C-alpha positions in Angstrom: -12.5 -13.8 16.0 -9.7 -13.3 18.4 -10.2 -10.7 21.1 -12.8 -8.0 21.5 -13.7 -5.9 18.5 -13.4 -2.2 19.3 -14.2 -0.6 15.9 -14.4 -1.2 12.2 -11.6 0.8 10.5 -12.3 -0.1 6.8 -14.7 -2.1 4.8 -13.1 -3.0 1.5 -14.3 -4.9 -1.6 -13.0 -8.2 -0.1 -12.1 -7.6 3.5 -13.2 -5.9 6.7 -10.4 -4.3 8.8 -11.2 -3.9 12.5 -9.4 -2.7 15.6 -9.2 -5.2 18.4 -7.9 -5.7 21.9 -6.9 -9.1 23.3 -5.4 -9.5 26.8 -4.5 -5.8 26.8 -2.8 -6.0 23.4 -4.1 -3.7 20.7 -4.1 -5.1 17.2 -5.8 -5.0 13.8 -7.7 -7.9 12.2 -8.2 -8.2 8.4 -10.9 -10.6 7.7 -11.7 -11.7 4.1 -15.4 -12.1 4.0 -17.2 -14.9 2.2 -18.7 -14.0 -1.2 -22.2 -15.6 -1.7 -21.8 -15.5 -5.5 -18.9 -18.0 -5.4 -19.3 -21.8 -4.8 -18.5 -22.3 -1.0 -15.5 -24.5 -1.7 -14.0 -22.1 -4.2 -14.8 -19.2 -2.0 -12.9 -20.7 0.9 -9.9 -21.6 -1.3 -9.8 -18.0 -2.8 -9.9 -16.4 0.6 -7.3 -18.7 2.0 -4.9 -18.2 -1.0 -5.2 -14.4 -0.8 -4.7 -14.3 2.9 -1.7 -16.6 2.7 -0.3 -14.4 -0.2 -0.6 -11.2 1.8 1.1 -12.8 4.8 4.0 -13.9 2.6 4.3 -10.4 1.1 4.4 -8.9 4.6 7.0 -11.4 5.7 9.1 -10.6 2.6 8.8 -6.8 3.4 9.8 -7.3 7.0 12.9 -9.2 5.9 13.8 -6.3 3.5 13.4 -3.8 6.4 10.4 -2.1 4.9 8.2 -0.5 7.7 4.9 -2.3 7.8 2.7 -3.9 10.5 4.1 -7.2 11.9 1.9 -10.3 11.6 0.8 -11.4 15.1 -1.3 -14.4 14.0 -2.8 -16.0 10.9 -6.1 -17.8 11.1 -6.5 -19.7 7.9 -9.8 -21.3 8.9 -11.3 -17.8 9.1 -9.1 -16.2 6.3 -8.0 -13.6 8.9 -4.7 -11.8 9.5 -4.0 -10.3 12.9 -1.6 -7.5 12.6 0.3 -4.9 14.7 -1.7 -1.8 15.3 0.1 1.3 14.0 -1.1 4.2 16.2 -1.2 7.2 14.0 -2.9 8.8 11.0 -3.2 8.2 7.2 -0.9 10.5 5.2 -4.0 11.5 3.2 -5.5 13.2 6.2 -2.7 15.6 7.0 -0.6 15.9 3.8 -2.1 19.2 2.6 -1.5 20.9 6.0 2.2 19.9 6.4 4.9 22.6 6.4 7.0 22.4 3.2 10.1 21.1 4.9 8.2 18.3 6.6 6.4 17.4 3.4 9.7 17.1 1.5 11.3 15.1 4.2 8.4 12.6 4.3 8.3 12.4 0.5 12.0 11.7 0.3 11.8 9.0 3.0 8.8 7.4 1.3 10.8 7.4 -2.0 13.7 5.6 -0.2 11.3 3.0 1.3 9.6 2.3 -2.1 12.9 2.2 -3.9 14.2 -0.5 -1.4 10.9 -2.4 -1.7 11.0 -2.4 -5.5 14.7 -3.3 -5.6 13.7 -6.2 -3.3 11.2 -7.4 -5.8 7.9 -6.4 -4.2 5.1 -4.1 -5.7 2.6 -2.7 -3.3 -0.3 -2.7 -5.9 -2.3 0.1 -4.3 0.1 2.8 -3.3 -2.1 5.8 -2.4 -1.9 8.3 0.4 -4.6 6.2 2.2 -2.3 3.3 2.5 0.6 5.2 4.0 0.5 5.7 7.8 2.4 8.1 10.0 2.9 7.1 13.6 3.1 9.5 16.5 6.8 10.2 15.7 6.0 10.8 12.0 7.6 7.6 10.9 6.2 6.1 7.7 4.5 2.7 7.6 3.0 1.0 4.5 -0.3 -0.8 5.0 -2.8 -2.9 3.0 -1.0 -5.5 0.9 -4.1 -7.2 -0.6 -3.1 -6.3 -4.1 0.7 -6.7 -3.7 2.9 -8.9 -5.8 6.3 -10.4 -5.5 7.7 -9.5 -8.9 10.6 -8.0 -10.9 8.3 -6.9 -13.7 9.1 -3.2 -14.3 5.5 -2.5 -15.3 4.1 -3.8 -12.0 6.6 -1.8 -10.1 5.9 1.3 -12.2 2.2 1.1 -11.4 3.1 1.9 -7.8 4.6 5.2 -8.9 1.8 5.9 -11.3 -0.9 5.3 -8.6 0.9 7.5 -6.0 1.1 10.3 -8.6 -2.6 9.9 -9.5 -3.5 9.9 -5.9 -1.7 13.2 -5.4 -3.1 14.6 -8.5 -6.7 13.9 -7.5 -6.6 14.6 -3.8 -3.5 16.7 -3.1 -2.9 18.6 -6.4 -1.4 21.7 -4.7 1.5 19.7 -3.2 1.8 17.1 -6.0 4.9 18.6 -7.8 7.0 19.2 -4.7 6.1 15.8 -3.2 6.9 13.9 -6.3 10.2 15.7 -6.8 11.4 14.7 -3.3 9.9 11.2 -3.7 11.9 10.5 -6.9 15.1 11.8 -5.3 14.6 9.4 -2.4 13.8 6.6 -4.8 16.9 7.1 -6.8 19.0 7.3 -3.7 17.7 3.8 -2.7 17.3 2.0 -6.0 19.7 3.9 -8.3 19.1 6.4 -11.0 19.1 3.9 -13.9 16.5 1.7 -12.1 14.3 4.8 -11.6 14.7 6.0 -15.2 13.5 2.6 -16.5 10.4 2.8 -14.3 9.7 6.4 -15.2 9.6 5.4 -18.9 7.1 2.7 -17.9 5.0 5.2 -16.1 4.9 7.3 -19.2 3.7 4.3 -21.2 1.0 3.6 -18.6 -0.2 7.2 -18.7 -0.3 7.3 -22.5 -2.4 4.1 -22.6 -4.8 5.7 -20.1 -5.1 8.8 -22.2 -5.7 6.7 -25.3 -8.5 4.8 -23.6 -10.0 8.1 -22.3 -10.0 9.6 -25.8 -11.6 6.5 -27.2 -14.4 6.8 -24.6 -15.0 10.5 -25.5 -15.2 9.7 -29.2 -17.8 6.9 -28.8 
């Protein structure tokens, strides 16, 4: 492990994210932990592939101008990414307390960012308010690309919009409608209305499948 570990930020299903300091430089490490239920050789291969994939996605996003942490170092032997530390707060923590104007501004800007990202052929894969950071100047950064994909499949892109909407519905239901209105306006401004309409239709399909599964569960 590079540097001195200051604190563990997140413990996920496959990775531990920690805050570090090395030679006065603050950073974040994302270490994919070994899984004892996998054969050791397979486990090492899986962790290496997923770490490499996430690094490639982040590099693609940086080329597209999408705000996300820069990669400082990649340690393949330890399946660890070292990333720029974004000093700030998760959107989830402050969204409900934002003034209406600020909420709409952030939602619109997020829409523009996701529109550009999708038009560039990248799906986040886990777009919730926990994976959107605001720095001290209230600039938006996307984080956690472990489930991301380089794709032009409309369904994979639509899943991002669906997950964001579900995240708002479950945690921030009072501001969901106004947030999504501004988000979709920003998205259309970046990706075009026809592109957005195609994805909105896909979102409706995804929701209808979810409702069908839920109804089946209730009947059995």
